[in-house]
N, C-alpha and C positions, 0 to 999 in steps of 0.2 A: 070681690074686694080682697078676700083671703088669698085667692090665686094670684092676684096682682102683687100682693105683699111678698108671697113666696117667690114669684118671678124676680122681683126687685132684689130680694135677699140673695138668690142664687146668681143673679147677674153681678152683684157686688162681690160675691165669693170668687166668681170667674175672673173678674178684673184683678182682684187681689192676687190670685194664683199666677196670672199672666205677668203682673208687675214683679212678683217675687222671683219667678223664673228669669225674667229679663234682668233683674238686679244681679243675680248670681252669674248669668252667662253673657252679660253685655260685652265683655272683652272679645268674644268670638267675632264680633263685627269688624275688628281691626286685623284679623288674620289674613295674610296674603295667600295667593296661590302657591302651592309648594309640592314638590316631588311628583307623585302620581297624577296630581291635577293637570300638569302640563301634558302628560301622555294622553289622558282622556280627552283633553281639548284638541290635541293634535290629530287624534283618530276620529273625532266626532264632528267633522266638518264635511258632510256629504254634499256633493254637487248635483245629484239627481236622485230619483226614486230608488234606483238599483243600489246605489251606495248607502242610502238611508236604510234599506232592508238588510244590508250586510251588517249594520250595527247590531242587529238582533241575533247574529250568529256568534258562537264563541270565538274569542281571540286566543290563539295558541300562546301568546306572550304572557297570559295570566292564567292561574289555575281555577278561577271562579267564573260564574256566569250570572251577571247582574246588568243586563243591557238597559233596562228601564231606569234604574237608579244611578247608573254611571254614564254610559254613552248618551242616552236620550236626555238625561238631566243636563249634561254639559252642552249638548247640541242645542236644546231649546234655550238654555240659559245664555249661551253666547249670542243667539239671535236677538234676544231682548236686552241683554246687559253688556254685550261686548266682552272686553277683558277687564271689567270692573268687578272685583270679588265681593264688594259690599252688598249688592242686591242678591247675589247668590246666597250669602249668609242669612239675609232676611227670609228667603224662601226656606232655608234649613230650619231657622228658628220657628217660623210659622208651622212647618210640618211637625215640629216637636210639640207645639201648642195643640195641634190636632190629635197627636198621640195621647196627650194628657186628657183631652176632652172625651175621646172615644174609650179611654180606659175608664172614665167615670160612667159613661153610658153602659159599657159592658158589665162592670161590677155592680152597678145599681140594679141592672136586670137580673144578673146571676145570683147575687147575694141578697138583694132587696134591702140594702141598708145604705142610705145616703151618706151617713156620717163616715162609715168606713171607706166609701167610694171617694169622698172628698179628701180624707186623710191620705189615701193611697195616691191620689193625683199629686198632692204636694210632695210626698216622699219620693215618688218616681221622677217628678218634673225637675227637682233640684239635685238629684243624686249626682255625685262627682263622676260616676262611670260614664256620663255623657260628654265629658269635657272635650275629648279628642274628636269624637264623632260629630259633635256640633260645630267644631272649629275647622276640621280638615274636610274639605269638600269631597275628596275621594272616598271618604267614609260615609257618605250620604246613605248608602244601603242600610246602615245601622240606625238611621233616623226614619227613613221612609218605610223600611220593613216592618217595624213594630206597629205603625198605624194601619198598614194593610192587614197585618195579622189580626189585630183587634176587630177590624171590619169584617174579616172572614169569619171569625169566631162569633161575632155578634149575630150575623145573619144565619149562621148555623144554629145558634141557640134559639132563634125565633122561627126556625124551620123555613126560612126563605132561601131554598137551596139554589135557585137560579142566581141570586146575588152572591151566595157563597161561592159558586163556581166562578163567577166573574172576578171576585177579589182574590180567589185562590190562583186564578190564571195570571192576574197582575202580580201576585206574590212570587210566582215562579220566575217571573221576569225581573223581579226586584232583588231577591236574595235566595241562594241555594238552600237555606235553612227550611224553606217551604216544602222541600222534598219530604221532610219528616212530618208535615202537618196531617196527612191522612192517618198516620199512626196515632197522632195526638187526638184527632177527632174520634177515632174508635175508642180510645181510652176514655175520653170525655163523655161520649154517648153511653158507653157501658156503665160507667160509674154513676151516672145520673139516673138511668132508667133500667139498669141491669139487663139491657139488651141493645142491639145495634139497630136503630130505627131507619137508617138511611143507607142501606147496604149498596144499592145501585149507584148512588152518588159517590160513596167512598171508593167503590171499585173504579169509577171514572177518575177520581183524584189520584189513585194509585197508578193507573195507566199513564196519566199525564206526568206524574213524577218520574216514572220509569223511562218515559221518552226523553225527558230532560237529562237523566243520568246517562242514557245511551248516547245522546248527541254530544254531551259535554265531555264525558270521560271514556267513551269508546270510539265514536266516529271522529271526533275532533278533540283529541286529548291535548293537554298543555305541553308546550315544548320546554317549559321551565325545568331545570335540573336543581339538585340540592334537596335537602331534607326539611327545610323550613315549613313547607305546606304538606308534608307527607304525614298521613295518619300513623300513629305509633302506639301499639299495644304493649306498654312496658311499665316499669316501676315509676316512670316519670308522670304517669297518670295521676298519682297521688300528689305530686308537687304542683301539677296544674290545678287539681281540685283545691288544694290549700290556697293557691294564688287567688282563685275566683271566690272562695268563701271569704277570705280577708277583704277583697274588694267590695263585695256586696254588703259586708258588715260595716263598711265605711273606713277601713284602714287605708290611708293614702299609699300609693306606690312610692318607694324610696323613702319610707319613714325613717330609716336608719340614717339618712343623710341630713335630716332636719336638725336644727340647733336644739340643744338640750331643753331649754324652756318650752319651745313649741312642741317638741316630741313628748315631753311630760304632760303638757296640756292635752294633747291628742289622746294619750293613753288614759288619762283621768276621765276625759269625756266618753271614751269608748267603754270604760269600766262602768261608769255611772249609768250610761244609756242602757247597756245590755244587761246589767244586773236588774234594773227596774223592769225592763221589757221581759226578761226571763221569768221573774217572779209573777208578772201579770199573765204570761203565757201558761204557766203551770197552775194558775188559779182559774183557768178557763173551764166553766161548768155550764156551757150553753147546750143547745139542742145538738143531738148526734148528727143530724142532717147538715147543720152548719159546719161542724167539725169535718165531716166527709168532704164538703165542698172545698174547704181550705186545704185539706190533705191533697185533693185532686189538683189544686193549683200548684202545690209544691211538686207534685209528680210531673206535671206539664213543664214546670220550671226546669227540672232536671233533664227532661227530654231535650229542651232547646239549648242547654249548655253542653250536653254530652258530646257533640261533634268537636267542640273546641277543647274538651278535655283530652282529646286524642291528637291535639296539635301542641305538644308541650314545648316546642321550640319557637312557637309564635303566640305568646300570651299578650292579651290586651284587655283592659277593663271594659271597653265598649262592646266586646263580644257578649257581655252580659245583658245587652239592651233588650233582647228577646226574653231571656230567662227571668229577668227582673219583673216582667209583667205578671209572673206567677208568684214570685217571692214577696214582692212589695205589698200586695193585698193582705198577705198573712201577717206581715209586720204591722200593717195598718190596723188589723183586728187586735193585735197585742197592744197597740197604742190606745185603742178604744177601751181596752180592759184597764189600762192605767187610770182612765177617768173613773171607771166604776169602782176600782179598788182603792186608789190613793186620792182621787179628787181632781178637779180641774187645774188647781195650782201646780200639782205634780206633773200633770199632762203638759202644761205650758212649759215647765222646766225641762222635761224630756224633749219636747219639740225644739226648744232652744239649744239643747245639747246636740240634737241632730243637725239643726241649721249650722251650728258652729263647726261641726265636723265636716260638713259638705263645703262650707265656705273656705275652710283651711285647705281641704283637699283639692278643691278647684283652683285656688290661688297657687298652691304648691305645684300643681300640674302645669299651669300656665308658665311658671317660672323655670321649671326643670325639664319638661318633656322635650325630646329632640325635635318633634314636629314644629314647635313654636320657634325654636332656635333656627331651624332651617327655613321656616317661612319668613322670618326677619331677614335672614341672609339672602333669600331669593328676591325679596323686595328691593334690597340694597343693590344687588347685582343687576336687576332689571332697570332700575333708575339710572345706574351707571353704564348701562348697555354693555355689560360684560357677560356675554352669553355662552362663551366657549371656554371650557376648563378641562384639566387633565382627568382622564377616566379614573374613578375611584376616590377623587377628592370630595370634600364636604360640599364644595360649590357645585360639583358635577351632580351629586345626588339631590341637592336642594332644587336644582333646575330641571329635575326629571330626567336625568341621564341623557341630556341633549335635546329633550323634547321641547324645552322652552325656546330654544334657538329656532326650531321649526315653526313654533306658534307665532313668534314675534316677527320672523322674517316673512311670513305669509300674511301678516296683518294688513 
């Protein structure tokens, strides 16, 4: 009877979290195909097995390697959904729900505290950093990647190394950030046990990562020129770090362009939220082992944002989607401390501040980010059947630099 009540309780919590995320991110369902979407659709239409296998090889036109979450995503999506973006977005949103679910599973196992795990799910699920990655289909690697990362880490934690290998392999085909995972697993293993228990498996992970690096950046390097995706070890590192710290703390992009009343409201919410959270954090007097686990999560968080800190000319909030998996649980622990120190009413107030910040940030991003302006423009041009435009124009970029014309002419 007690177990049934607990199941009912957690089912209700799960539904509440799903509804909350859906409320914040419902507008993503209206976003049309835009820019890179058309290029991926145009190259992801194999006519035979050979062409299907080619999708798993690096394309010189782009500097990254994400065949499963890009080419295969659009290939399978087009089979089932045609050129209707709405069901694509449903898949993206469902994937985000899965990330939130497995974040709970991982944290509940690792920290052993359901309350922190649930709070972390809410904080991560509605964070404004996801706005573009949930809306722009070409950014799906930053939605699928986190759930694969959590599954890999979960099975590593329970010592199911065969499943760890399976999801790590999927991860390498999902996002190049997985190249860093073997290092993360070494850090994770050593901090928890003061030794490396799975040396042979980690060696295998390193070999697999090395093969991906050789294939992508040595044998089949990108033909892209320019400095946007070039790693840069310079003073700009600090400006990139500042950018991502502000984003993870909830400061919306382009806050300077907000109207004065909204800007003032955001600043007051930020001050109120982080003053209370900081006081709670400094009052942390729990077991050393729990502190060590939270510190490890922050260390892993820095590991997964570090490559993007070296791309100071290409900054984007959704690049935090991996790193936030380590930072958000620490914030959730601080939120739990708010309950212990100030009481439940203050906790509810702080959560309302957080919700308000994310709601304002998400809405502001929807109104001002270039991807949504170009998506609206692309939809208008498709409806008007105006697919050819001057190179370099806004219409040209919105339609994927000519890719939309190929997609709709072969429809």
